[in-house]
Backbone as CSV, one residue per row, in Angstrom:
resi,resn,N_x,N_y,N_z,CA_x,CA_y,CA_z,C_x,C_y,C_z
1,UNK,0.801,-1.154,0.026,-0.001,0.068,0.079,0.876,1.206,0.067
2,UNK,0.655,2.101,-0.971,1.501,3.235,-1.103,1.023,4.366,-0.081
3,UNK,1.918,5.141,0.335,1.609,6.181,1.339,1.166,7.579,0.674
4,UNK,0.022,7.935,0.713,-0.450,9.057,-0.172,-0.932,10.066,1.013
5,UNK,-0.694,11.381,0.494,-1.070,12.543,1.615,-2.687,12.853,1.519
6,UNK,-3.412,12.079,0.933,-4.794,12.329,0.902,-5.577,11.046,0.771
7,UNK,-7.018,11.022,0.956,-7.830,9.939,1.082,-7.949,9.622,-0.268
8,UNK,-7.843,8.298,-0.466,-8.047,7.638,-1.860,-9.461,7.057,-2.166
9,UNK,-10.040,6.620,-0.852,-11.459,6.085,-1.319,-12.373,7.139,-1.152
10,UNK,-13.774,6.883,-1.822,-14.744,7.859,-1.733,-15.725,7.335,-0.411
11,UNK,-16.311,8.329,-0.023,-17.200,8.131,1.163,-18.388,7.102,0.585
12,UNK,-18.983,6.318,1.351,-20.161,5.550,0.975,-21.309,6.536,1.080
13,UNK,-21.948,6.877,0.088,-23.133,7.656,0.048,-24.344,7.146,0.668
14,UNK,-24.253,5.793,0.583,-25.541,4.896,1.172,-25.511,5.275,2.718
15,UNK,-24.240,4.980,3.439,-24.176,5.097,4.724,-24.429,6.752,5.265
16,UNK,-24.112,7.505,4.547,-24.230,9.046,4.832,-25.729,9.269,4.701
17,UNK,-26.440,8.759,3.932,-27.867,9.016,3.686,-28.671,8.255,4.706
18,UNK,-28.168,7.006,5.038,-28.763,6.259,6.259,-28.568,6.987,7.613
19,UNK,-27.449,7.656,7.702,-27.291,8.310,8.974,-28.064,9.372,9.076
20,UNK,-28.128,10.176,7.978,-28.908,11.353,8.010,-30.281,11.073,8.307
21,UNK,-30.956,9.955,7.586,-32.375,9.598,7.755,-32.486,9.164,9.431
22,UNK,-31.557,8.288,9.891,-31.747,7.958,11.395,-31.768,9.057,12.157
23,UNK,-30.880,9.959,11.929,-30.742,11.289,12.863,-32.092,12.059,12.801
24,UNK,-32.734,12.166,11.514,-34.032,12.915,11.271,-34.958,12.040,12.078
25,UNK,-35.134,10.800,11.833,-36.133,9.978,12.679,-36.043,10.049,14.046
26,UNK,-34.742,10.004,14.556,-34.459,10.131,16.088,-34.978,11.538,16.597
27,UNK,-34.803,12.605,15.960,-35.000,13.807,16.244,-36.726,14.142,16.223
28,UNK,-37.390,13.550,15.286,-38.774,13.602,15.309,-39.450,12.753,16.354
29,UNK,-38.866,11.516,16.687,-39.354,10.843,17.631,-39.216,11.471,19.164
30,UNK,-38.228,12.125,19.163,-37.911,12.752,20.466,-38.787,13.930,20.641
31,UNK,-39.055,14.692,19.616,-40.019,15.830,19.721,-41.367,15.324,19.905
32,UNK,-41.833,14.139,19.232,-43.180,13.622,19.678,-43.441,13.195,21.097
33,UNK,-42.181,12.477,21.541,-42.198,12.219,22.971,-42.355,13.319,23.859
34,UNK,-41.769,14.418,23.640,-41.759,15.575,24.554,-43.053,16.292,24.419
35,UNK,-43.784,16.311,23.241,-45.169,16.919,23.216,-46.120,16.128,23.801
36,UNK,-45.951,14.635,23.878,-46.865,13.985,24.520,-46.624,14.060,26.042
37,UNK,-45.389,14.105,26.548,-44.997,14.503,27.931,-45.553,15.622,28.455
38,UNK,-45.462,16.730,27.668,-46.049,18.040,27.993,-47.525,18.048,28.079
39,UNK,-48.060,17.369,27.235,-49.507,17.244,27.295,-49.936,16.568,28.493
40,UNK,-49.455,15.493,28.749,-49.736,14.492,29.939,-49.556,15.292,31.313
41,UNK,-48.426,15.993,31.249,-48.192,16.745,32.528,-49.129,17.893,32.833
42,UNK,-49.356,18.542,31.743,-50.444,19.740,31.841,-51.901,19.215,32.163
43,UNK,-52.243,17.985,31.810,-53.528,17.461,32.067,-53.335,16.877,33.580
44,UNK,-52.293,16.324,33.841,-52.171,15.706,35.456,-52.085,16.788,36.316
45,UNK,-51.229,17.893,36.228,-51.184,18.881,37.292,-50.895,20.148,36.447
46,UNK,-52.010,21.103,36.454,-51.909,22.374,35.886,-50.957,23.109,36.669
47,UNK,-50.311,24.071,35.943,-49.392,25.002,36.560,-49.910,25.856,37.651
48,UNK,-51.120,26.412,37.315,-51.680,27.559,38.272,-53.095,27.009,38.763
49,UNK,-53.235,26.525,39.851,-54.534,26.078,40.464,-55.694,27.278,40.171
50,UNK,-56.868,26.648,39.967,-58.030,27.675,39.667,-58.097,28.592,40.742
51,UNK,-57.963,28.159,41.878,-58.293,29.256,42.906,-57.161,30.296,43.259
52,UNK,-56.112,30.340,42.525,-55.046,30.970,42.745,-55.365,32.594,42.494
53,UNK,-54.831,33.419,43.203,-55.202,34.920,43.126,-54.278,35.371,41.855
54,UNK,-54.656,36.228,41.073,-53.869,36.942,40.080,-52.813,37.743,40.628
55,UNK,-51.728,37.778,40.081,-50.590,38.591,40.429,-50.931,39.973,40.383
56,UNK,-50.533,40.869,41.483,-51.124,42.179,41.499,-50.414,43.160,40.491
57,UNK,-50.923,44.004,40.063,-50.388,44.866,39.177,-49.295,45.701,39.597
58,UNK,-48.329,46.216,38.813,-47.099,46.853,39.371,-47.625,48.260,39.721
59,UNK,-46.948,48.791,40.934,-47.143,50.118,41.158,-46.225,51.173,40.449
60,UNK,-46.681,51.794,39.452,-46.034,52.535,38.555,-45.814,53.899,39.073
61,UNK,-44.715,54.537,38.691,-44.536,55.857,38.877,-45.132,56.732,37.930
62,UNK,-46.197,57.381,38.181,-47.023,58.101,37.262,-46.460,59.399,36.881
63,UNK,-46.012,60.341,37.837,-45.469,61.582,37.727,-43.959,61.683,38.343
64,UNK,-42.962,61.254,37.535,-41.711,61.072,38.119,-41.111,62.423,38.529
65,UNK,-41.438,63.353,37.800,-40.928,64.891,38.340,-41.434,65.219,39.533
66,UNK,-42.631,65.017,39.847,-43.187,65.381,41.157,-42.574,64.507,42.366
67,UNK,-42.472,63.173,41.987,-41.901,62.363,43.045,-40.416,62.638,43.203
68,UNK,-39.682,63.084,42.333,-38.240,63.461,42.536,-38.292,64.862,43.282
69,UNK,-39.191,65.731,42.936,-39.304,66.970,43.613,-39.569,66.843,45.099
70,UNK,-40.400,65.907,45.467,-40.867,65.736,46.735,-39.719,64.870,47.532
71,UNK,-39.002,63.942,46.888,-37.750,63.317,47.469,-36.790,64.458,47.942
72,UNK,-36.381,65.251,46.922,-35.469,66.270,47.133,-35.888,67.198,48.084
73,UNK,-37.210,67.556,48.258,-37.617,68.456,49.318,-37.492,67.804,50.707
74,UNK,-37.710,66.475,50.806,-37.543,65.789,52.004,-36.068,65.731,52.478
75,UNK,-35.134,65.677,51.369,-33.862,65.615,51.607,-33.274,66.925,52.236
76,UNK,-33.680,67.950,51.531,-33.378,69.354,51.902,-33.805,69.722,53.332
77,UNK,-35.016,69.279,53.579,-35.496,69.596,54.958,-34.562,68.771,55.937
78,UNK,-34.068,67.651,55.700,-33.378,67.080,56.522,-31.860,67.707,56.644
79,UNK,-31.448,68.118,55.537,-30.177,68.709,55.506,-30.065,70.215,56.378
80,UNK,-31.198,70.714,56.494,-31.081,72.131,56.821,-32.027,72.274,58.165
81,UNK,-32.273,71.196,59.037,-32.927,71.122,60.164,-32.440,70.311,61.240
82,UNK,-32.555,70.693,62.459,-32.241,69.799,63.643,-33.217,68.566,63.861
83,UNK,-32.704,67.689,64.387,-33.568,66.280,64.658,-32.860,65.226,65.266
84,UNK,-33.624,64.331,65.820,-33.051,63.186,66.431,-32.645,62.007,65.378
85,UNK,-31.699,61.418,65.493,-31.144,60.182,64.727,-31.558,59.001,65.665
86,UNK,-31.088,59.088,66.720,-31.327,57.987,67.830,-31.273,58.546,68.917
87,UNK,-32.580,58.676,69.644,-32.668,59.628,70.887,-32.050,58.962,72.019
88,UNK,-32.312,57.437,72.121,-31.702,56.687,73.161,-30.240,56.908,73.204
89,UNK,-29.548,56.935,72.049,-27.995,56.943,72.127,-27.652,58.347,72.168
90,UNK,-28.510,59.240,72.042,-28.130,60.778,72.165,-27.614,61.335,70.735
91,UNK,-27.872,60.685,69.619,-27.403,61.075,68.291,-28.171,62.160,67.609
92,UNK,-27.846,63.206,67.337,-28.714,64.144,66.600,-28.268,64.487,65.404
93,UNK,-29.172,65.357,64.658,-28.882,65.697,63.223,-28.779,67.246,63.405
94,UNK,-27.899,67.915,62.851,-27.767,69.276,62.813,-27.716,69.821,61.335
95,UNK,-28.112,71.163,61.024,-28.025,71.721,59.687,-26.751,71.528,59.148
96,UNK,-26.551,71.236,57.906,-25.412,71.144,57.189,-24.313,72.532,57.337
97,UNK,-25.036,73.609,57.236,-24.310,74.830,57.426,-23.536,74.960,58.753
98,UNK,-24.413,74.577,59.746,-23.778,74.389,61.084,-22.747,73.499,61.277
99,UNK,-22.862,72.315,60.776,-21.777,71.449,60.936,-20.572,72.025,60.248
100,UNK,-20.564,72.592,58.953,-19.437,72.909,58.262,-18.792,74.190,59.055
101,UNK,-19.699,74.936,59.900,-18.936,76.002,60.616,-18.189,75.377,61.715
102,UNK,-18.795,74.385,62.334,-18.222,73.766,63.512,-16.839,73.092,63.046
103,UNK,-16.892,72.465,61.975,-15.461,71.778,61.463,-14.574,72.785,61.162
104,UNK,-14.853,74.133,60.463,-14.011,74.979,60.181,-13.309,75.610,61.604
105,UNK,-14.279,75.676,62.584,-13.844,76.172,63.873,-12.760,75.212,64.723
106,UNK,-13.277,74.038,64.699,-12.616,72.857,65.537,-11.776,72.087,64.881
107,UNK,-11.891,71.827,63.374,-11.206,70.951,62.798,-11.898,69.500,62.935
108,UNK,-11.162,68.590,62.063,-11.849,67.223,62.201,-11.063,66.494,63.368
109,UNK,-11.731,65.527,63.921,-11.210,64.704,65.095,-10.034,63.946,64.605
110,UNK,-9.039,63.880,65.334,-7.820,63.147,64.877,-7.543,61.967,65.920
111,UNK,-7.394,60.859,65.682,-7.063,59.534,66.434,-5.587,59.717,66.851
112,UNK,-5.304,59.590,68.180,-3.980,59.526,68.592,-3.336,58.257,68.036
113,UNK,-2.042,58.404,67.668,-1.156,57.240,67.311,-0.534,56.548,68.464
114,UNK,-0.551,55.514,68.264,0.098,54.520,69.346,1.641,54.525,68.880
115,UNK,2.336,54.017,69.843,3.894,54.027,69.706,4.144,52.963,68.449
116,UNK,3.401,51.931,68.407,3.576,50.859,67.340,3.231,51.412,65.940
117,UNK,2.337,52.317,65.861,1.603,52.914,64.561,2.913,53.977,64.038
118,UNK,3.395,54.625,65.102,4.365,55.732,64.626,5.592,55.289,64.077
119,UNK,6.115,53.999,64.521,7.319,53.505,63.941,7.198,52.870,62.694
120,UNK,6.038,52.594,62.101,5.783,51.929,60.852,6.252,52.827,59.603
């Protein structure tokens, strides 16, 4: 047998056609079985019981501009007023202008360095 760099025999067309037909037949059979299975499952146990309540409609934002304006008004009211954050812990909210004045006068709090942190 001589060594050629290409295939010297032709493919058997009968086997190719038979393989294609078998593949098509198996595909159709699987599809028929799946349709029968889905039909059987739908009859045996419906997905939604008859007494189930319909899903509620989504609460849509009707006027986004008014909602945004109201949200910003609430934020501005909190930024520019005094109020309790946690009354039990004694945590309060002060107006932002007053907070900036206090920081300008006193500066930001600084944590003292320990000896170990200073040597690093």
